[in-house]
C-alpha positions in Angstrom: 5.1 -14.9 -1.7 5.2 -18.1 -0.2 2.1 -17.6 1.6 -1.7 -18.7 1.4 -4.3 -16.2 0.4 -5.8 -14.4 2.9 -2.9 -15.4 5.6 -2.7 -12.0 7.3 -4.6 -9.2 8.7 -2.8 -6.2 7.7 0.6 -5.0 6.5 2.7 -1.9 5.9 5.4 -0.8 3.4 7.2 2.0 5.2 9.4 4.4 3.0 10.2 1.8 0.3 7.5 2.1 -1.9 9.6 4.4 -4.3 12.2 1.7 -4.5 10.2 -0.9 -5.6 11.2 -1.8 -9.4 7.6 -3.7 -9.6 5.5 -2.4 -7.4 2.1 -3.7 -9.2 3.6 -7.0 -9.2 4.2 -6.4 -5.1 1.1 -5.1 -4.2 -1.0 -7.7 -6.2 0.9 -9.8 -4.1 -0.3 -8.4 -0.7 -3.9 -8.0 -1.9 -3.8 -11.9 -2.3 -2.2 -12.6 1.0 -4.0 -10.2 3.3 -7.5 -10.9 4.8 -10.4 -9.3 3.2 -11.0 -5.8 4.6 -7.3 -5.9 6.0 -5.3 -2.8 5.8 -2.3 -2.0 3.6 -0.6 1.4 5.1 2.3 2.4 3.1 4.1 5.5 4.1 6.6 7.8 2.8 8.2 11.3 3.4 9.7 13.6 0.6 13.4 12.0 1.4 14.7 9.5 -0.8 18.0 8.1 -2.1 17.9 9.6 -5.9 19.9 6.7 -7.0 17.7 4.2 -6.2 14.3 5.9 -6.4 12.4 4.9 -9.3 12.2 8.0 -12.5 8.4 8.5 -11.9 9.2 9.3 -8.0 11.9 11.7 -8.8 9.9 13.7 -11.2 6.8 14.2 -8.7 6.1 16.5 -5.6 4.6 15.6 -2.6 0.8 15.4 -3.9 2.3 13.3 -6.9 3.9 10.9 -4.9 0.1 10.0 -3.3 -1.3 10.0 -6.5 1.2 7.7 -7.8 0.7 5.3 -5.1 -3.0 5.4 -5.6 -2.7 4.5 -9.4 -0.3 1.4 -8.4 -3.1 0.1 -6.2 -5.6 0.4 -8.9 -3.8 -0.8 -11.3 -3.0 -4.0 -9.1 -6.4 -4.6 -8.3 -7.4 -6.2 -5.2 -7.8 -3.2 -3.1 -10.7 -0.8 -2.1 -10.8 2.9 -2.8 -7.3 4.2 -0.9 -7.3 6.9 1.5 -4.5 9.8 1.2 -3.1 11.1 3.8 -1.0 14.3 4.7 0.3 13.1 8.3 2.9 16.0 8.5 3.2 17.2 12.2 4.4 20.8 11.4 4.4 21.7 7.8 7.6 23.2 6.7 9.1 23.0 9.9 9.7 19.5 10.1 9.9 16.8 8.0 6.7 15.7 6.2 4.7 12.1 6.5 2.4 11.0 3.9 0.4 7.6 4.0 -1.9 6.0 1.9 -4.1 3.3 3.1 -5.8 0.7 1.5 -8.1 -2.2 2.5 -8.0 -5.9 0.8 -10.9 -6.5 -1.3 -13.1 -9.8 -0.9 -11.7 -12.4 -3.3 -15.0 -14.4 -3.2 -16.1 -17.0 -0.5 -13.5 -17.2 2.0 -11.8 -20.7 2.6 -13.7 -22.5 5.5 -10.7 -22.0 8.0 -11.4 -18.2 7.6 -15.1 -18.6 8.3 -17.1 -18.4 11.5 -18.4 -21.8 12.9 -22.0 -22.3 12.3 -24.5 -22.0 15.4 
């Protein structure tokens, strides 16, 4: 991505992680452009376009999707341990909503423009 390191305060991937053909590359770049501690929220449901979703996604159930996204974050590196959430409002009565929330790790000393001025 054409952005500086630690340029953003947060990011979201909404109902599209299942379509990424290079998710580890995307997640690695997001870790680079997010400030240390900045959240990445990845949300998804149990619905998708099967002809567009990656094969691994189609082969898994809802719990498997949560685990897969967590594994992709681990493979990308640059993330604190993620939180796996089921935020479905009324299970079995409404569409489910799942989220994986991760925070960017500190990559070492911050550039001068990202540190507090000396007092």
